[in-house]
N, C-alpha and C positions, 0 to 999 in steps of 0.2 A: 451705425451709431455705436461708438464704444460705450460700455457700461462698466463703471467702477463701483464696487460695493465694499465698504469698510465697516467691520463690526469689531467692537472692542469691549472688553470688560471694564475698562476705565471710564471715569466720568470726564466729559469734555464740555467746554462751553462753546458758544457761537463763534467766538474769535478763533479758537483752535480749529473748529469745524471748517471755517472759511479758509484757514491756512492749509488744511489738509486738502480741501477741494481745489484750491489754487495750485498746490504743489503736485498732486496726483493728476489733476486735469490738465495742467500746463505741460507736464512731462509726457502726456500721451502722444504728442506729436513726434516722438522718436519712432513710432510705428508708421511706416509709409502709408500715406493717404488718410491719416487719422488726426484731423485738426482739433484743437481744444474747443473750437466753436460748436462741435458736434458731439461732445461727450456729456454723458449723464453720470452724476455722482450721487451715491446714497451713503449716508454715514449714520450708524447706529451705535450709541454708547450704552454703558452700564448693562451689557448683556451678561447672562450667566454663561460662562465659558470655562471649559475644562480641557487640559492637555495632559494626556496620560492618566486621566482620572483625578487629577489634582486641579483645584480651582486656583487661579492666580492671574496676575497681569497678562492678558492675552489679547492679540489682535489678529484678524483675518482679513486679507485683501483679496478680492476676487475681481478679475478683469475679463470681460467678455468682449471679443472682437469678431467682426465678420471677416471671413477669409483667413487663411493661414498667414503667419508673419514669420520673418527670419528669427531663428532661435536666439541669436545674440541680442536682439532687441528685447526679448522677454527677460533675459538675464540682466541686461542693463536697467530696464524699467524696475524689475524686482529689487535690485540693490538700492536704487534711489528711493523706492517706496518704503522699504524697511527702515532705512536711515531716517527718512522724514518722520515716520510714525514714532520711532524711538525718541527722536528729539522733541517732537511736539507733544506727544501724549505722556510717555513715561517720565521724562525729565520735568515737564510742566506739572504733572500731578505730584511728583516728589517734592517740588518746591512749595506747594500749598499745604502739605501735610505737616 
């Protein structure tokens, strides 16, 4: 069972969390033998996060998979995940401030 964990310093609402779950969970099928129907997603917002000792808008995505996967699928998944979080979290929060 794939496990996806998202932690962000930003505040998100249920609607955004559902979109993150759908986007990251739906895209897990790019990994061979990993259907969306078997994925678990955990989303935590408003975490105290620091990068280089500096607090700021930050997000961490962790994906745990059973068995090794082709390297190119990790790259493809990562690009899509980063783009999704940028659009949904950072731009959404900017629009409400």
